[in-house]
Backbone as a printed PyTorch tensor [residue, N CA C, xyz], in Angstrom:
tensor([[[  0.8430,  -1.1890,   0.0000],
         [  0.0000,   0.0000,   0.0000],
         [  0.8830,   1.2450,   0.0000]],

        [[  0.5580,   2.2000,  -0.8500],
         [  1.3040,   3.4490,  -0.8970],
         [  0.9470,   4.2910,   0.3220]],

        [[  1.9600,   4.9520,   0.8870],
         [  1.7240,   5.7580,   2.0710],
         [  0.9210,   7.0110,   1.7100]],

        [[ -0.0770,   7.3130,   2.5150],
         [ -0.9080,   8.4870,   2.2880],
         [ -0.3260,   9.6760,   3.0300]],

        [[ -0.7530,  10.8730,   2.6200],
         [ -0.3940,  12.0570,   3.3930],
         [ -1.6160,  12.5070,   4.1900]],

        [[ -1.4430,  13.5280,   5.0140],
         [ -2.5330,  13.9440,   5.9010],
         [ -3.7700,  14.3870,   5.1200]],

        [[ -3.5760,  15.0780,   3.9990],
         [ -4.7140,  15.5170,   3.1920],
         [ -5.5240,  14.3580,   2.6500]],

        [[ -4.8360,  13.3110,   2.2140],
         [ -5.5250,  12.1270,   1.6740],
         [ -6.2860,  11.3910,   2.7750]],

        [[ -5.6990,  11.3150,   3.9630],
         [ -6.3690,  10.6540,   5.0920],
         [ -7.6290,  11.4270,   5.4630]],

        [[ -7.5070,  12.7490,   5.6020],
         [ -8.6650,  13.5620,   5.9710],
         [ -9.7490,  13.5000,   4.8970]],

        [[ -9.3600,  13.4600,   3.6290],
         [-10.3510,  13.3570,   2.5500],
         [-11.1070,  12.0330,   2.6380]],

        [[-10.3920,  10.9460,   2.9300],
         [-11.0620,   9.6380,   3.0730],
         [-12.0670,   9.6740,   4.2230]],

        [[-11.6780,  10.3230,   5.3270],
         [-12.5910,  10.4570,   6.4700],
         [-13.8130,  11.2720,   6.0480]],

        [[-13.5710,  12.4070,   5.3970],
         [-14.6730,  13.2790,   4.9720],
         [-15.5840,  12.5860,   3.9590]],

        [[-15.0030,  11.7890,   3.0630],
         [-15.7990,  11.0500,   2.0730],
         [-16.6900,   9.9960,   2.7280]],

        [[-16.3350,   9.5960,   3.9510],
         [-17.0960,   8.5710,   4.6850],
         [-17.7960,   9.1630,   5.9050]],

        [[-18.0510,  10.4700,   5.8780],
         [-18.5940,  11.1510,   7.0700],
         [-19.9210,  10.5740,   7.5390]],

        [[-20.7840,  10.1630,   6.6130],
         [-22.0900,   9.6270,   7.0270],
         [-21.9190,   8.3340,   7.8180]],

        [[-21.0520,   7.4520,   7.3490],
         [-20.8020,   6.1940,   8.0630],
         [-20.1490,   6.4730,   9.4100]],

        [[-19.2210,   7.4180,   9.4370],
         [-18.5070,   7.7490,  10.6750],
         [-19.4620,   8.3630,  11.6970]],

        [[-20.3870,   9.1990,  11.2390],
         [-21.3590,   9.8150,  12.1560],
         [-22.2350,   8.7670,  12.8390]],

        [[-22.4500,   7.6310,  12.1750],
         [-23.2980,   6.5760,  12.7570],
         [-22.7050,   6.0100,  14.0430]],

        [[-21.4030,   6.2160,  14.2560],
         [-20.7610,   5.7570,  15.4900],
         [-20.8570,   6.8120,  16.5970]],

        [[-21.6110,   7.8830,  16.3680],
         [-21.7990,   8.9170,  17.3820],
         [-20.6710,   9.9310,  17.4420]],

        [[-19.9390,  10.0770,  16.3470],
         [-18.7850,  10.9810,  16.3190],
         [-19.2340,  12.4350,  16.1920]],

        [[-18.6850,  13.2770,  17.0780],
         [-18.9380,  14.7180,  17.0350],
         [-17.8310,  15.4230,  16.2520]],

        [[-16.5730,  15.0700,  16.5590],
         [-15.4030,  15.6320,  15.8710],
         [-14.3740,  14.5340,  15.7000]],

        [[-13.6410,  14.5870,  14.5930],
         [-12.5980,  13.5910,  14.3560],
         [-11.4410,  14.2780,  13.6420]],

        [[-10.2410,  13.9340,  14.0670],
         [ -9.0690,  14.5720,  13.4760],
         [ -7.8580,  13.6620,  13.4870]],

        [[ -6.8450,  14.1180,  12.7990],
         [ -5.5930,  13.3910,  12.6420],
         [ -4.5170,  14.0920,  13.4570]],

        [[ -3.6960,  13.3070,  14.1830],
         [ -2.5550,  13.8920,  14.8860],
         [ -1.3840,  12.9330,  14.7540]],

        [[ -0.2730,  13.2640,  15.3550],
         [  0.8820,  12.3680,  15.3290],
         [  1.7070,  12.5090,  14.0640]],

        [[  2.4170,  11.4330,  13.7220],
         [  3.3950,  11.4890,  12.6270],
         [  2.7680,  11.8580,  11.2830]],

        [[  1.5660,  11.3500,  10.9920],
         [  0.9330,  11.6870,   9.7080],
         [  0.5440,  13.1630,   9.6550]],

        [[  0.0500,  13.7110,  10.7610],
         [ -0.3320,  15.1250,  10.7920],
         [  0.8930,  16.0220,  10.6190]],

        [[  2.0290,  15.5740,  11.1300],
         [  3.2740,  16.3560,  11.0260],
         [  4.0360,  16.0920,   9.7330]],

        [[  3.5960,  15.1020,   8.9420],
         [  4.3030,  14.7490,   7.7180],
         [  5.5780,  13.9690,   7.9790]],

        [[  5.6370,  13.2800,   9.1350],
         [  6.8370,  12.5280,   9.5280],
         [  6.5980,  11.0230,   9.5510]],

        [[  5.5290,  10.5660,   8.8830],
         [  5.2010,   9.1450,   8.8910],
         [  6.2650,   8.3240,   8.1820]],

        [[  6.4210,   7.1020,   8.6490],
         [  7.3430,   6.1490,   8.0280],
         [  6.5400,   4.9100,   7.6460]],

        [[  7.1120,   4.0600,   6.8200],
         [  6.4570,   2.8050,   6.4850],
         [  6.1660,   2.0620,   7.7860]],

        [[  4.9380,   1.6150,   7.9570],
         [  4.5660,   0.8960,   9.1670],
         [  4.0250,   1.7870,  10.2730]],

        [[  4.0490,   3.1070,  10.0780],
         [  3.4760,   4.0110,  11.0850],
         [  1.9790,   3.7590,  11.1840]],

        [[  1.4650,   3.7770,  12.4230],
         [  0.0120,   3.6920,  12.5440],
         [ -0.5580,   5.0980,  12.3800]],

        [[ -1.8450,   5.1580,  12.1110],
         [ -2.5170,   6.4430,  11.9250],
         [ -3.1440,   6.8200,  13.2610]],

        [[ -2.7670,   7.9910,  13.7840],
         [ -3.2800,   8.4730,  15.0690],
         [ -4.5030,   9.3460,  14.8180]],

        [[ -5.6420,   8.9000,  15.3390],
         [ -6.9090,   9.6050,  15.1440],
         [ -7.4600,  10.0260,  16.5020]],

        [[ -7.8380,  11.3010,  16.5940],
         [ -8.4640,  11.8410,  17.7990],
         [ -9.9610,  11.9380,  17.5360]],

        [[-10.7490,  11.4430,  18.4740],
         [-12.2000,  11.4590,  18.2800],
         [-12.8880,  12.0450,  19.5090]],

        [[-13.9470,  12.7910,  19.2420],
         [-14.8280,  13.2810,  20.2960],
         [-16.2200,  12.7720,  19.9530]],

        [[-16.8220,  12.0700,  20.9060],
         [-18.1540,  11.5030,  20.6700],
         [-19.2390,  12.4690,  21.1270]],

        [[-20.4080,  12.3530,  20.5020],
         [-21.5900,  13.0990,  20.9460],
         [-21.9160,  12.6660,  22.3750]],

        [[-22.5870,  13.5360,  23.1080],
         [-22.9790,  13.2240,  24.4860],
         [-23.7820,  11.9200,  24.5170]],

        [[-23.3800,  10.9980,  25.3900],
         [-24.0740,   9.7240,  25.5410],
         [-23.7260,   8.6730,  24.4980]],

        [[-22.8370,   8.9940,  23.5650],
         [-22.4930,   8.0550,  22.4830],
         [-21.1180,   7.4180,  22.6590]],

        [[-20.4250,   7.7660,  23.7490],
         [-19.0890,   7.2110,  23.9800],
         [-19.2390,   5.8280,  24.6110]],

        [[-19.5180,   4.8400,  23.7620],
         [-19.7090,   3.4720,  24.2350],
         [-18.5950,   2.5880,  23.6820]],

        [[-18.4170,   1.4450,  24.3080],
         [-17.4170,   0.4820,  23.8370],
         [-17.7180,   0.0670,  22.3990]],

        [[-18.9980,  -0.2000,  22.1110],
         [-19.3860,  -0.6390,  20.7640],
         [-19.0880,   0.4280,  19.7120]],

        [[-19.3980,   1.6930,  20.0180],
         [-19.1090,   2.7670,  19.0650],
         [-17.6090,   2.9400,  18.8690]],

        [[-16.8440,   2.8570,  19.9640],
         [-15.3870,   3.0050,  19.8780],
         [-14.7870,   1.8950,  19.0110]],

        [[-15.1250,   0.6470,  19.3340],
         [-14.5540,  -0.4830,  18.5920],
         [-15.0590,  -0.5070,  17.1470]],

        [[-16.3310,  -0.1910,  16.9540],
         [-16.8810,  -0.1460,  15.6010],
         [-16.1580,   0.8810,  14.7450]],

        [[-15.9190,   2.0610,  15.3130],
         [-15.2060,   3.1160,  14.5910],
         [-13.7650,   2.7100,  14.3210]],

        [[-13.1100,   2.1170,  15.3160],
         [-11.7130,   1.6820,  15.1530],
         [-11.6020,   0.6650,  14.0110]],

        [[-12.4620,  -0.3480,  14.0100],
         [-12.4280,  -1.3610,  12.9500],
         [-12.7790,  -0.7520,  11.5900]],

        [[-13.7570,   0.1490,  11.5700],
         [-14.1380,   0.8040,  10.3190],
         [-12.9450,   1.5670,   9.7320]],

        [[-12.2460,   2.3330,  10.5730],
         [-11.1030,   3.1240,  10.1000],
         [ -9.9420,   2.2330,   9.6690]],

        [[ -9.6990,   1.1430,  10.4080],
         [ -8.6100,   0.2330,  10.0270],
         [ -8.9070,  -0.4320,   8.6830]],

        [[-10.1660,  -0.7810,   8.4400],
         [-10.5480,  -1.3390,   7.1340],
         [-10.4350,  -0.2790,   6.0380]],

        [[-10.8280,   0.9430,   6.3600],
         [-10.7830,   2.0420,   5.3960],
         [ -9.3500,   2.3340,   4.9470]],

        [[ -8.4210,   2.3360,   5.9030],
         [ -7.0350,   2.7020,   5.6030],
         [ -6.1170,   1.5060,   5.3700]],

        [[ -6.5570,   0.3180,   5.7440],
         [ -5.7360,  -0.8710,   5.5390],
         [ -4.5050,  -0.9250,   6.4210]],

        [[ -4.5840,  -0.2830,   7.5870],
         [ -3.4620,  -0.3340,   8.5320],
         [ -3.9880,  -0.0940,   9.9470]],

        [[ -3.0930,  -0.2140,  10.9210],
         [ -3.4690,  -0.0240,  12.3240],
         [ -3.8000,   1.4470,  12.5800]],

        [[ -4.8800,   1.6560,  13.3070],
         [ -5.2930,   2.9990,  13.7020],
         [ -5.2540,   3.0780,  15.2220]],

        [[ -4.5700,   4.0940,  15.7370],
         [ -4.5700,   4.3670,  17.1700],
         [ -5.6620,   5.4030,  17.3960]],

        [[ -6.7990,   4.9540,  17.9240],
         [ -7.9670,   5.8160,  18.1110],
         [ -7.9800,   6.3280,  19.5460]],

        [[ -7.8310,   7.6380,  19.7070],
         [ -7.7350,   8.2590,  21.0260],
         [ -8.9720,   9.1140,  21.2610]],

        [[ -9.6070,   8.9030,  22.4230],
         [-10.7860,   9.6870,  22.7950],
         [-10.3100,  10.9620,  23.4810]],

        [[-10.8440,  12.0940,  23.0590],
         [-10.4280,  13.4000,  23.5660],
         [-10.3700,  13.4380,  25.0930]],

        [[-11.4180,  12.9570,  25.7500],
         [-11.4810,  13.0380,  27.2170],
         [-10.4570,  12.1530,  27.9150]],

        [[ -9.8980,  11.1890,  27.1970],
         [ -8.9750,  10.2540,  27.8500],
         [ -7.5070,  10.6730,  27.7340]],

        [[ -7.2390,  11.8020,  27.0720],
         [ -5.8480,  12.2540,  26.9270],
         [ -5.3450,  12.7420,  28.2820]],

        [[ -4.1420,  12.3110,  28.6380],
         [ -3.5260,  12.7790,  29.8820],
         [ -3.3130,  14.2890,  29.7770]],

        [[ -3.5790,  15.0150,  30.8730],
         [ -3.4620,  16.4840,  30.8360],
         [ -2.1160,  16.9860,  30.3120]],

        [[ -1.0380,  16.2720,  30.6640],
         [  0.2860,  16.7350,  30.2240],
         [  0.5080,  16.5450,  28.7180]],

        [[ -0.2710,  15.6570,  28.0870],
         [ -0.1380,  15.4280,  26.6440],
         [ -1.1070,  16.2680,  25.8120]],

        [[ -2.1500,  16.7920,  26.4710],
         [ -3.2000,  17.5210,  25.7460],
         [ -2.6650,  18.6650,  24.8790]],

        [[ -1.8160,  19.5640,  25.4170],
         [ -1.3410,  20.6730,  24.5700],
         [ -0.5800,  20.1830,  23.3410]],

        [[  0.2260,  19.1410,  23.5080],
         [  1.0150,  18.5940,  22.4040],
         [  0.1020,  18.0110,  21.3220]],

        [[ -0.8880,  17.2300,  21.7400],
         [ -1.8010,  16.5870,  20.7830],
         [ -2.7290,  17.6160,  20.1450]],

        [[ -3.3480,  18.4540,  20.9660],
         [ -4.3090,  19.4190,  20.4310],
         [ -3.6290,  20.4760,  19.5610]],

        [[ -2.3400,  20.7050,  19.7940],
         [ -1.6030,  21.6660,  18.9820],
         [ -1.2880,  21.1590,  17.5920]],

        [[ -1.3300,  19.8470,  17.4000],
         [ -0.9520,  19.2850,  16.0950],
         [ -2.1220,  18.6490,  15.3450]],

        [[ -3.2940,  18.5890,  15.9780],
         [ -4.4140,  17.8760,  15.3550],
         [ -4.9580,  18.6450,  14.1440]],

        [[ -5.2880,  17.8900,  13.0970],
         [ -5.9320,  18.4430,  11.9020],
         [ -7.3110,  17.7980,  11.8310]],

        [[ -8.3540,  18.5920,  12.0250],
         [ -9.7130,  18.0510,  12.0580],
         [-10.2910,  17.8830,  10.6550]],

        [[-11.0800,  16.8240,  10.5010],
         [-11.8330,  16.6180,   9.2650],
         [-12.9860,  17.6150,   9.2520]],

        [[-13.2930,  18.1690,   8.0960],
         [-14.3940,  19.1300,   8.0260],
         [-15.7080,  18.4080,   7.7380]],

        [[-16.7820,  19.0290,   8.1620],
         [-18.1030,  18.4780,   7.8920],
         [-18.5430,  17.3940,   8.8490]],

        [[-17.7580,  17.1740,   9.9210],
         [-18.1350,  16.1620,  10.9160],
         [-18.1950,  16.8440,  12.2670]]])
């Protein structure tokens, strides 16, 4: 599989926004090596997600994770906004690129 860049990843997410919304997603974005343009072969895709109120369930989390891994054909590290350690929040939130329309 050819390595994607951040724009291609975000476009794939945006092209699948209706399916992604079914998992209760309020906001979704890319962070980490792909967002910084520093990805290497074998890098996983780091995705930050914020769920709608009352939609942060195990089933929605796992369903979204599997959906994204199938969509991209590689491992996805799916991080829930509320679960980020306070000391990491500025670093992650400073580099996140959000998908539009979600």
